[in-house]
All heavy atoms as an XYZ file, in Angstrom:
759
protein
N     133.780   -127.398    -58.221
C     134.549   -128.543    -57.460
C     135.057   -128.055    -56.084
O     135.377   -126.948    -55.876
C     135.725   -128.914    -58.313
C     136.417   -130.171    -57.848
S     136.311   -131.364    -59.094
C     136.612   -132.843    -58.123
N     135.044   -128.985    -55.243
C     135.521   -128.701    -53.920
C     137.023   -128.585    -53.703
O     137.697   -128.877    -54.630
C     135.166   -129.933    -52.965
O     133.793   -130.380    -53.178
N     137.376   -127.892    -52.668
C     138.777   -127.587    -52.477
C     139.241   -127.938    -51.000
O     138.364   -127.847    -50.165
C     139.077   -126.036    -52.716
C     138.975   -125.550    -54.092
C     139.447   -124.108    -54.199
O     140.664   -123.975    -54.721
N     138.811   -123.273    -53.720
N     140.509   -128.078    -50.907
C     141.146   -128.159    -49.561
C     142.321   -127.145    -49.590
O     143.099   -127.025    -50.508
C     141.548   -129.582    -49.121
C     141.917   -129.723    -47.683
C     142.723   -130.140    -50.113
C     141.850   -131.028    -47.137
N     142.468   -126.540    -48.443
C     143.583   -125.544    -48.271
C     144.479   -126.074    -47.092
O     144.049   -126.509    -46.193
C     143.066   -124.213    -48.002
C     142.132   -123.610    -49.113
C     142.772   -123.267    -50.313
O     143.981   -122.762    -50.200
O     142.241   -123.293    -51.482
N     145.783   -125.837    -47.379
C     146.666   -126.119    -46.386
C     147.526   -124.874    -45.984
O     147.961   -124.187    -46.867
C     147.727   -127.181    -46.806
C     148.895   -127.435    -45.869
C     148.701   -128.072    -44.717
C     150.124   -127.117    -46.291
C     149.757   -128.294    -43.803
C     151.274   -127.230    -45.409
C     151.046   -127.899    -44.139
N     147.583   -124.527    -44.630
C     148.400   -123.428    -44.189
C     149.340   -123.919    -43.139
O     149.155   -124.696    -42.268
C     147.375   -122.471    -43.500
N     150.655   -123.429    -43.412
C     151.725   -123.961    -42.579
C     152.055   -122.847    -41.534
O     151.857   -121.667    -41.730
C     152.927   -124.208    -43.288
C     154.125   -124.828    -42.753
C     153.752   -126.277    -42.235
C     155.338   -124.991    -43.729
N     152.233   -123.299    -40.197
C     152.545   -122.167    -39.291
C     153.771   -122.738    -38.410
O     154.231   -123.911    -38.724
C     151.359   -122.076    -38.293
O     151.210   -123.292    -37.523
N     154.271   -122.050    -37.547
C     155.319   -122.359    -36.674
C     155.095   -123.679    -35.816
O     155.900   -124.478    -35.623
C     155.786   -121.243    -35.743
N     153.790   -123.823    -35.428
C     153.340   -125.113    -34.520
C     153.071   -126.259    -35.441
O     152.981   -127.389    -34.879
C     152.182   -124.667    -33.630
C     152.370   -123.490    -32.716
C     152.305   -122.186    -33.438
O     151.535   -122.072    -34.266
O     152.991   -121.187    -32.975
N     152.815   -126.056    -36.640
C     152.371   -127.115    -37.477
C     151.579   -126.725    -38.650
O     152.209   -126.013    -39.530
N     150.305   -126.880    -38.744
C     149.520   -126.508    -39.881
C     147.973   -126.654    -39.640
O     147.682   -127.081    -38.679
N     147.303   -126.372    -40.695
C     145.795   -126.383    -40.687
C     145.231   -126.718    -42.007
O     145.826   -126.372    -42.992
C     145.264   -124.980    -40.157
N     144.271   -127.537    -41.987
C     143.621   -127.843    -43.205
C     142.202   -127.236    -43.177
O     141.465   -127.270    -42.052
C     143.468   -129.485    -43.372
C     144.734   -130.167    -43.732
C     144.523   -131.593    -43.607
C     145.306   -129.767    -44.957
N     141.765   -126.884    -44.266
C     140.326   -126.240    -44.393
C     139.732   -126.690    -45.735
O     140.412   -126.878    -46.608
C     140.333   -124.812    -44.175
O     141.082   -124.150    -45.276
N     138.272   -126.833    -45.680
C     137.701   -127.158    -46.772
C     137.255   -128.671    -46.867
O     137.240   -129.222    -45.683
N     136.974   -129.248    -47.899
C     136.486   -130.616    -47.957
C     137.784   -131.478    -48.130
O     138.638   -131.394    -48.862
C     135.618   -130.850    -49.158
C     134.396   -130.218    -48.958
C     133.298   -130.772    -49.924
O     133.382   -131.927    -50.439
O     132.271   -130.061    -50.054
N     137.727   -132.579    -47.274
C     138.878   -133.477    -47.209
C     138.405   -134.840    -47.675
O     138.223   -135.722    -46.943
C     139.182   -133.543    -45.704
C     140.719   -134.093    -45.270
C     141.682   -133.954    -46.244
C     140.814   -134.694    -44.044
C     142.924   -134.414    -45.940
C     142.075   -135.117    -43.824
C     143.173   -135.083    -44.672
N     138.255   -134.917    -49.060
C     137.680   -136.043    -49.616
C     138.550   -136.613    -50.868
O     139.537   -136.057    -51.164
C     136.286   -135.622    -50.348
O     136.472   -134.756    -51.341
C     135.363   -135.080    -49.211
N     138.057   -137.688    -51.410
C     138.838   -138.213    -52.545
C     138.985   -137.378    -53.701
O     139.776   -137.472    -54.502
C     138.124   -139.580    -53.019
C     136.870   -139.298    -53.647
C     136.168   -140.676    -54.065
N     135.106   -140.519    -55.039
C     133.903   -140.250    -54.725
N     133.553   -140.137    -53.470
N     132.934   -140.091    -55.626
N     138.196   -136.236    -53.772
C     138.259   -135.258    -54.726
C     139.366   -134.247    -54.492
O     140.016   -133.588    -55.448
C     136.999   -134.500    -55.038
C     135.821   -135.469    -55.414
N     135.820   -136.111    -56.734
C     134.694   -135.853    -54.798
C     134.702   -136.876    -56.745
N     134.125   -136.768    -55.563
N     139.666   -133.997    -53.267
C     140.574   -132.829    -52.825
C     141.855   -133.427    -52.337
O     142.976   -132.688    -52.451
C     139.847   -132.024    -51.785
O     139.625   -132.867    -50.598
C     138.721   -131.331    -52.279
N     141.863   -134.539    -51.759
C     143.252   -135.173    -51.212
C     144.376   -135.207    -52.137
O     145.460   -134.814    -51.884
C     142.964   -136.474    -50.485
C     144.223   -137.209    -50.343
C     142.189   -136.314    -49.180
N     144.103   -135.611    -53.511
C     145.115   -135.635    -54.456
C     145.676   -134.221    -54.769
O     146.746   -134.143    -55.338
C     144.434   -136.227    -55.751
C     143.280   -137.027    -55.154
C     142.835   -136.274    -54.048
N     144.980   -133.161    -54.475
C     145.480   -131.833    -54.800
C     146.396   -131.336    -53.730
O     147.026   -130.309    -53.933
C     144.250   -130.842    -54.906
O     143.566   -130.643    -53.679
C     143.350   -131.209    -56.002
N     146.532   -131.984    -52.620
C     147.459   -131.632    -51.634
C     148.878   -131.877    -52.154
O     149.154   -132.949    -52.754
C     147.246   -132.376    -50.273
C     146.166   -132.045    -49.372
C     146.024   -133.049    -48.283
C     146.263   -130.683    -48.834
N     149.712   -130.974    -52.037
C     151.033   -131.118    -52.666
C     151.683   -132.367    -52.111
O     151.544   -132.669    -50.835
C     151.923   -129.846    -52.329
N     152.451   -133.079    -52.880
C     153.112   -134.222    -52.363
C     154.040   -133.909    -51.199
O     154.394   -134.867    -50.493
N     154.498   -132.731    -51.043
C     155.519   -132.408    -49.921
C     154.783   -131.873    -48.734
O     155.358   -131.452    -47.753
C     156.475   -131.416    -50.430
C     156.055   -130.185    -50.973
O     154.814   -129.986    -51.025
N     156.859   -129.269    -51.479
N     153.396   -131.863    -48.653
C     152.688   -131.487    -47.520
C     153.063   -132.080    -46.193
O     153.262   -131.541    -45.231
C     151.156   -131.530    -47.766
O     150.900   -130.642    -48.963
C     150.394   -130.915    -46.550
N     153.143   -133.417    -46.282
C     153.521   -134.228    -45.096
C     154.900   -133.864    -44.698
O     155.263   -133.693    -43.586
C     153.269   -135.719    -45.255
C     151.814   -136.023    -45.385
C     153.952   -136.540    -44.302
C     151.463   -137.357    -45.699
N     155.826   -133.683    -45.692
C     157.171   -133.380    -45.394
C     157.286   -131.986    -44.679
O     158.091   -131.765    -43.808
C     158.058   -133.416    -46.632
C     158.316   -134.748    -47.193
C     159.214   -134.700    -48.504
C     159.414   -136.152    -49.032
N     159.997   -136.009    -50.249
N     156.547   -131.138    -45.206
C     156.521   -129.733    -44.560
C     156.048   -129.879    -43.085
O     156.595   -129.253    -42.222
C     155.554   -128.843    -45.217
C     156.090   -128.362    -46.606
C     155.141   -127.421    -47.272
C     155.633   -126.976    -48.617
N     154.578   -126.151    -49.336
N     155.031   -130.662    -42.828
C     154.506   -130.870    -41.461
C     155.554   -131.498    -40.501
O     155.514   -131.343    -39.389
C     153.116   -131.684    -41.470
C     151.968   -130.873    -41.966
C     150.752   -131.913    -42.172
C     151.533   -129.818    -40.867
N     156.285   -132.497    -41.091
C     157.240   -133.137    -40.317
C     158.670   -132.596    -40.174
O     159.552   -133.227    -39.705
C     157.301   -134.570    -40.859
C     156.036   -135.379    -40.727
C     156.205   -136.746    -41.298
C     155.460   -135.438    -39.445
N     158.776   -131.244    -40.580
C     160.142   -130.545    -40.418
C     160.371   -130.462    -39.085
O     161.606   -130.606    -38.543
C     160.129   -129.299    -41.199
C     160.210   -129.499    -42.673
C     160.531   -128.135    -43.288
C     160.797   -128.225    -44.751
N     161.799   -127.375    -45.250
N     159.486   -130.200    -38.079
C     159.728   -130.037    -36.711
C     159.623   -131.446    -36.009
O     158.964   -132.275    -36.506
C     158.823   -129.083    -35.980
C     158.874   -127.720    -36.610
O     159.910   -127.339    -37.045
N     157.749   -126.985    -36.661
N     160.135   -131.615    -34.952
C     160.126   -132.810    -34.155
C     158.718   -133.091    -33.538
O     158.278   -134.119    -33.290
C     161.072   -132.964    -32.912
C     162.646   -133.031    -33.391
O     162.739   -133.665    -34.453
O     163.430   -132.644    -32.611
N     157.937   -131.948    -33.470
C     156.604   -132.048    -32.789
C     155.778   -131.046    -33.568
O     156.063   -129.901    -33.799
C     156.602   -131.647    -31.339
C     155.276   -131.574    -30.707
N     154.788   -130.612    -29.975
C     154.187   -132.491    -30.821
C     153.555   -130.876    -29.583
N     153.149   -132.041    -30.178
N     154.639   -131.506    -34.126
C     153.813   -130.698    -34.978
C     152.360   -130.975    -34.575
O     151.945   -132.072    -34.192
C     153.959   -130.889    -36.537
O     153.290   -129.860    -37.190
C     153.614   -132.253    -36.882
N     151.506   -129.902    -34.741
C     150.092   -129.922    -34.463
C     149.351   -129.633    -35.810
O     149.617   -128.630    -36.471
C     149.755   -128.943    -33.366
C     148.196   -128.967    -33.173
C     150.366   -129.288    -32.088
N     148.381   -130.491    -36.176
C     147.599   -130.237    -37.329
C     146.110   -129.955    -36.895
O     145.526   -130.814    -36.302
C     147.574   -131.553    -38.304
C     146.818   -131.296    -39.582
C     147.308   -130.086    -40.446
C     146.915   -132.656    -40.453
N     145.798   -128.788    -37.121
C     144.397   -128.243    -36.743
C     143.317   -128.577    -37.955
O     143.597   -128.175    -39.074
C     144.380   -126.743    -36.489
C     143.159   -126.343    -35.858
O     142.008   -126.958    -35.978
O     143.278   -125.225    -35.121
N     142.221   -129.313    -37.614
C     141.293   -129.685    -38.572
C     139.960   -128.971    -38.318
O     138.940   -129.468    -38.922
C     141.142   -131.153    -38.540
C     142.458   -132.039    -38.892
C     142.175   -133.370    -38.629
C     142.842   -131.838    -40.235
N     139.901   -127.946    -37.716
C     138.651   -127.228    -37.251
C     137.923   -126.743    -38.456
O     136.617   -126.598    -38.388
C     138.820   -126.222    -36.121
C     139.521   -124.958    -36.596
C     139.647   -124.047    -35.454
C     140.627   -122.954    -35.877
N     141.161   -122.266    -34.670
N     138.602   -126.384    -39.495
C     137.842   -125.857    -40.664
C     137.607   -126.861    -41.767
O     137.199   -126.603    -42.888
C     138.755   -124.756    -41.207
N     137.658   -128.170    -41.512
C     137.235   -129.166    -42.396
C     135.777   -129.235    -42.351
O     135.102   -129.305    -41.321
C     137.862   -130.547    -42.005
C     139.302   -130.546    -42.085
C     137.210   -131.657    -42.719
C     139.875   -130.409    -43.449
N     135.178   -129.223    -43.541
C     133.580   -129.294    -43.695
C     133.102   -130.463    -44.325
O     131.940   -130.562    -44.736
C     133.105   -127.962    -44.219
C     133.607   -127.672    -45.591
O     134.016   -128.553    -46.309
N     133.696   -126.379    -45.922
N     133.933   -131.427    -44.652
C     133.553   -132.627    -45.296
C     134.709   -133.618    -45.237
O     135.878   -133.180    -45.509
N     134.403   -134.981    -45.124
C     135.466   -135.885    -45.096
C     134.973   -137.158    -45.541
O     133.779   -137.511    -45.447
C     136.111   -135.976    -43.605
C     135.037   -136.589    -42.708
C     137.459   -136.695    -43.642
N     135.909   -137.927    -46.227
C     135.540   -139.418    -46.463
C     136.845   -140.191    -46.187
O     137.754   -139.662    -45.563
C     135.052   -139.538    -48.027
C     136.223   -139.201    -49.037
O     137.410   -139.079    -48.737
O     135.745   -139.111    -50.196
N     136.769   -141.483    -46.647
C     137.919   -142.339    -46.348
C     139.268   -141.913    -46.853
O     140.301   -142.247    -46.270
C     137.621   -143.759    -46.777
O     137.388   -143.745    -48.262
C     136.435   -144.418    -46.071
N     139.225   -141.181    -48.014
C     140.552   -140.637    -48.556
C     141.210   -139.672    -47.553
O     142.435   -139.734    -47.339
C     140.314   -139.944    -49.861
N     140.490   -138.834    -46.878
C     141.024   -137.903    -45.877
C     141.534   -138.557    -44.721
O     142.585   -138.330    -44.236
N     140.646   -139.641    -44.300
C     141.170   -140.526    -43.217
C     142.536   -141.197    -43.478
O     143.402   -141.227    -42.646
C     140.011   -141.502    -42.801
C     140.376   -142.492    -41.641
C     140.690   -141.707    -40.374
C     139.177   -143.400    -41.451
N     142.567   -141.778    -44.624
C     143.708   -142.399    -45.209
C     145.014   -141.579    -45.175
O     146.092   -141.897    -44.796
C     143.548   -143.065    -46.518
N     144.800   -140.225    -45.608
C     145.883   -139.317    -45.605
C     146.389   -139.006    -44.157
O     147.646   -138.951    -43.916
C     145.355   -137.994    -46.316
C     146.457   -137.124    -46.611
C     147.316   -136.964    -47.657
C     146.950   -135.959    -45.571
N     148.256   -135.834    -47.521
C     148.052   -135.337    -46.249
C     146.654   -135.594    -44.346
C     148.717   -134.285    -45.790
C     147.280   -134.529    -43.835
C     148.371   -133.963    -44.460
N     145.418   -138.885    -43.262
C     145.813   -138.695    -41.861
C     146.608   -139.882    -41.336
O     147.634   -139.698    -40.659
C     144.678   -138.369    -40.968
C     144.010   -137.138    -41.279
C     142.696   -136.992    -40.322
C     144.889   -135.853    -40.871
N     146.196   -141.018    -41.716
C     146.901   -142.293    -41.284
C     148.295   -142.280    -41.932
O     149.285   -142.738    -41.257
C     146.188   -143.564    -41.576
C     144.813   -143.716    -40.813
C     143.953   -144.811    -41.299
C     145.034   -143.865    -39.269
N     148.481   -141.867    -43.044
C     149.748   -141.816    -43.812
C     150.664   -140.920    -43.051
O     151.871   -141.128    -42.871
C     149.587   -141.572    -45.233
N     150.019   -139.690    -42.629
C     150.906   -138.680    -42.006
C     151.382   -139.260    -40.579
O     152.521   -139.118    -40.241
C     149.945   -137.488    -41.689
C     150.481   -136.451    -40.726
C     151.772   -135.845    -41.231
C     149.571   -135.397    -40.352
N     150.470   -140.035    -39.907
C     150.974   -140.514    -38.567
C     151.922   -141.701    -38.874
O     152.910   -141.659    -38.126
C     149.664   -141.129    -37.840
C     150.015   -141.949    -36.679
C     148.704   -140.059    -37.585
N     151.844   -142.476    -39.838
C     152.834   -143.515    -40.170
C     154.187   -142.919    -40.447
O     155.236   -143.265    -39.978
C     152.315   -144.486    -41.308
C     153.273   -145.475    -41.644
C     152.770   -146.365    -42.906
O     152.169   -145.802    -43.747
O     153.243   -147.468    -42.964
N     154.161   -141.859    -41.243
C     155.427   -141.305    -41.700
C     156.133   -140.560    -40.577
O     157.360   -140.556    -40.384
C     155.262   -140.360    -42.905
C     154.957   -141.059    -44.143
C     154.860   -140.231    -45.358
O     155.608   -139.205    -45.495
N     154.020   -140.658    -46.392
N     155.306   -140.029    -39.636
C     155.881   -139.329    -38.553
C     156.478   -140.451    -37.548
O     157.678   -140.133    -37.003
C     154.686   -138.645    -37.762
N     155.840   -141.410    -37.436
C     156.406   -142.518    -36.566
C     157.752   -143.024    -37.096
O     158.675   -143.264    -36.418
C     155.340   -143.713    -36.392
C     154.241   -143.474    -35.399
C     153.229   -144.531    -35.277
O     153.496   -145.579    -35.851
O     152.224   -144.240    -34.708
N     157.806   -143.257    -38.374
C     159.021   -143.709    -39.014
C     160.116   -142.767    -38.885
O     161.267   -143.051    -38.833
C     158.778   -143.996    -40.655
C     157.973   -145.259    -40.818
C     157.786   -145.417    -42.320
C     157.005   -146.714    -42.540
N     156.813   -146.916    -44.047
N     159.738   -141.394    -38.834
C     160.764   -140.298    -38.760
C     161.089   -139.930    -37.206
O     161.748   -139.113    -37.016
C     160.339   -139.068    -39.487
N     160.439   -140.712    -36.391
C     160.550   -140.417    -34.969
C     160.138   -139.013    -34.546
O     160.788   -138.350    -33.786
C     161.984   -140.760    -34.454
C     162.358   -142.098    -34.799
N     161.938   -143.208    -34.066
C     163.268   -142.599    -35.770
C     162.467   -144.354    -34.540
N     163.232   -144.002    -35.639
N     159.099   -138.597    -35.140
C     158.464   -137.225    -34.991
C     157.143   -137.464    -34.226
O     156.521   -138.506    -34.260
C     158.182   -136.530    -36.229
C     159.342   -136.443    -37.082
C     160.328   -135.314    -36.786
C     161.454   -135.326    -37.807
N     161.871   -133.974    -38.012
N     156.672   -136.416    -33.506
C     155.385   -136.438    -32.864
C     154.377   -135.573    -33.605
O     154.661   -134.464    -33.986
C     155.455   -135.963    -31.385
C     154.186   -136.005    -30.677
C     154.320   -135.672    -29.209
C     153.003   -135.796    -28.471
N     153.116   -135.353    -27.202
N     153.246   -136.124    -33.835
C     152.071   -135.373    -34.417
C     150.935   -135.418    -33.595
O     150.633   -136.454    -32.950
C     151.741   -136.101    -35.825
C     150.410   -135.364    -36.514
C     152.833   -135.958    -36.862
N     150.259   -134.275    -33.531
C     149.040   -134.117    -32.749
C     147.899   -133.591    -33.718
O     148.146   -132.637    -34.440
C     149.164   -133.256    -31.497
C     149.991   -133.772    -30.425
C     150.052   -132.764    -29.338
O     149.006   -132.355    -28.834
O     151.175   -132.338    -28.950
N     146.684   -134.243    -33.580
C     145.625   -133.763    -34.406
C     144.588   -133.004    -33.498
O     144.271   -133.589    -32.477
C     144.938   -134.958    -35.134
C     145.786   -135.805    -36.022
C     145.071   -137.060    -36.531
C     146.491   -135.015    -37.121
N     144.133   -131.840    -33.947
C     143.188   -131.187    -33.012
C     141.981   -130.818    -33.695
O     142.058   -130.719    -34.980
C     143.778   -129.858    -32.380
O     144.185   -128.905    -33.460
C     145.121   -130.126    -31.654
N     140.934   -130.537    -33.059
C     139.682   -130.109    -33.559
C     139.190   -131.089    -34.660
O     138.674   -130.611    -35.691
C     139.719   -128.684    -34.044
C     140.217   -127.692    -33.019
N     141.348   -127.084    -33.058
C     139.550   -127.263    -31.856
C     141.477   -126.370    -31.995
N     140.347   -126.421    -31.287
N     139.146   -132.368    -34.499
C     138.757   -133.248    -35.530
C     137.138   -133.040    -35.554
O     136.449   -133.106    -34.659
C     138.975   -134.733    -35.221
C     140.422   -135.161    -35.663
C     141.504   -134.546    -34.867
C     140.426   -136.580    -35.753
N     136.616   -132.970    -36.905
C     135.136   -132.923    -37.044
C     134.547   -134.253    -36.540
O     135.121   -135.339    -36.674
C     135.103   -132.649    -38.517
C     136.380   -132.344    -39.042
C     137.369   -132.859    -38.062
N     133.261   -134.170    -36.173
C     132.581   -135.286    -35.640
C     132.445   -136.373    -36.646
O     132.619   -137.501    -36.346
C     131.190   -134.871    -35.116
C     130.549   -135.901    -34.303
C     131.184   -136.296    -33.119
O     131.854   -135.467    -32.395
O     131.080   -137.513    -32.849
N     132.260   -135.943    -37.970
C     132.103   -137.009    -39.030
C     133.453   -137.735    -39.280
O     133.486   -138.875    -39.582
C     131.524   -136.411    -40.229
C     132.312   -135.269    -40.782
O     133.087   -134.676    -40.059
O     132.035   -134.916    -42.021
N     134.560   -137.086    -38.996
C     135.887   -137.857    -39.187
C     136.005   -138.738    -37.989
O     136.499   -139.892    -38.224
C     137.022   -136.720    -39.227
C     138.327   -137.334    -39.264
C     138.548   -138.185    -40.544
C     139.394   -136.214    -39.290
N     135.673   -138.335    -36.829
C     135.713   -139.257    -35.657
C     134.848   -140.449    -35.837
O     135.270   -141.631    -35.519
C     135.397   -138.500    -34.410
C     136.392   -137.394    -33.916
C     135.851   -136.640    -32.797
C     137.724   -138.102    -33.389
N     133.696   -140.295    -36.301
C     132.823   -141.304    -36.576
C     133.313   -142.384    -37.623
O     133.314   -143.593    -37.471
C     131.426   -140.916    -36.972
C     130.606   -140.211    -35.970
C     129.327   -139.726    -36.439
C     128.474   -138.994    -35.295
N     127.232   -138.478    -35.853
N     133.848   -141.773    -38.716
C     134.484   -142.617    -39.753
C     135.608   -143.373    -39.245
O     135.685   -144.648    -39.615
C     134.887   -141.694    -40.902
C     135.488   -142.437    -42.166
C     134.401   -143.337    -42.744
C     135.750   -141.341    -43.166
N     136.422   -142.764    -38.424
C     137.599   -143.522    -37.860
C     137.220   -144.558    -37.016
O     137.818   -145.755    -36.940
C     138.496   -142.606    -37.076
N     136.124   -144.385    -36.138
C     135.572   -145.472    -35.220
C     135.014   -146.474    -35.978
O     135.248   -147.687    -35.765
C     134.616   -144.784    -34.302
C     135.330   -144.051    -33.237
C     134.271   -143.422    -32.299
C     135.135   -142.524    -31.183
N     134.133   -141.847    -30.334
N     134.207   -146.194    -37.126
C     133.574   -147.205    -37.865
C     134.641   -148.165    -38.644
O     134.433   -149.255    -38.817
C     132.643   -146.591    -38.877
C     131.169   -146.171    -38.440
C     130.620   -145.404    -39.505
C     130.415   -147.432    -38.098
N     135.669   -147.404    -38.994
C     136.825   -148.184    -39.713
C     137.695   -148.844    -38.781
O     138.635   -149.601    -39.164
C     137.578   -147.112    -40.556
O     136.786   -146.502    -41.420
N     137.644   -148.658    -37.416
C     138.503   -149.374    -36.385
C     139.729   -148.843    -36.369
O     140.670   -149.608    -35.948
N     140.003   -147.521    -36.816
C     141.368   -147.027    -36.738
C     141.475   -145.766    -35.824
O     142.607   -145.127    -35.829
C     141.845   -146.637    -38.219
C     141.894   -147.868    -39.006
C     140.995   -145.614    -38.862
N     140.466   -145.382    -35.198
C     140.521   -144.289    -34.227
C     141.628   -144.227    -33.255
O     142.255   -143.199    -32.906
C     139.138   -144.045    -33.513
C     138.771   -145.289    -32.786
O     138.702   -146.422    -33.263
O     138.376   -145.135    -31.567
N     142.004   -145.509    -32.771
C     143.156   -145.678    -31.851
C     144.427   -145.314    -32.443
O     145.510   -145.031    -31.671
C     143.052   -146.948    -31.198
C     143.331   -148.097    -32.199
N     142.307   -148.547    -32.901
C     144.377   -148.836    -32.461
C     142.741   -149.589    -33.800
N     143.917   -149.759    -33.396
N     144.587   -145.228    -33.759
C     145.824   -144.836    -34.436
C     146.025   -143.271    -34.457
O     147.205   -142.857    -34.813
C     146.007   -145.447    -35.823
C     146.079   -146.925    -35.841
C     145.095   -147.717    -36.391
C     147.202   -147.528    -35.321
C     145.216   -149.132    -36.462
C     147.301   -148.952    -35.309
C     146.347   -149.724    -35.904
N     144.890   -142.621    -34.307
C     145.013   -141.216    -34.486
C     145.419   -140.444    -33.277
O     144.728   -140.614    -32.096
C     143.671   -140.590    -35.036
C     143.165   -141.100    -36.445
C     141.765   -140.629    -36.712
C     144.168   -140.723    -37.460
N     146.445   -139.738    -33.274
C     146.914   -139.020    -32.054
C     146.188   -137.624    -31.797
O     146.598   -136.636    -32.124
C     148.468   -138.765    -32.320
C     148.486   -138.576    -33.858
C     147.419   -139.508    -34.421
N     145.105   -137.875    -31.262
C     144.119   -136.768    -31.074
C     144.327   -136.044    -29.791
O     144.482   -136.582    -28.627
C     142.571   -137.217    -31.115
C     142.396   -138.024    -32.413
C     141.604   -136.149    -30.898
C     141.013   -138.701    -32.538
N     144.341   -134.758    -29.902
C     144.574   -133.862    -28.782
C     143.308   -132.900    -28.562
O     142.905   -132.274    -29.540
C     145.865   -132.924    -28.957
O     146.897   -133.750    -28.941
C     146.005   -132.142    -27.689
N     142.741   -133.003    -27.534
C     141.520   -132.006    -27.169
C     142.019   -130.691    -26.977
O     143.030   -130.410    -26.262
C     140.759   -132.470    -25.998
C     140.151   -133.901    -26.161
C     139.228   -134.055    -27.172
O     138.414   -133.072    -27.475
O     139.226   -135.117    -27.978
N     141.423   -129.695    -27.557
C     141.803   -128.356    -27.513
C     140.495   -127.542    -27.119
O     139.473   -127.644    -27.614
C     142.477   -127.780    -28.711
O     143.643   -128.438    -28.969
């Protein structure tokens, strides 16, 4: 079975592995809370090697909760398939993408 790993750092965090309906539920319920402890956080997605709508929905939930908490989130190194999925779904403009 596929896995997703979350690593927390001073700047934010990083996700690696498959970001799909099979793995998103395994992310601890407090992962978003950990990411939003700082006023500004960066989430690096360069090690994601598979994504589906569940991964995209998780990112949108992160962005929504950050906005409600008046925090800033930046997403970096988004995989091409995630960008395509966001564009096809018409939600790419909601994702705070930073080029790195």
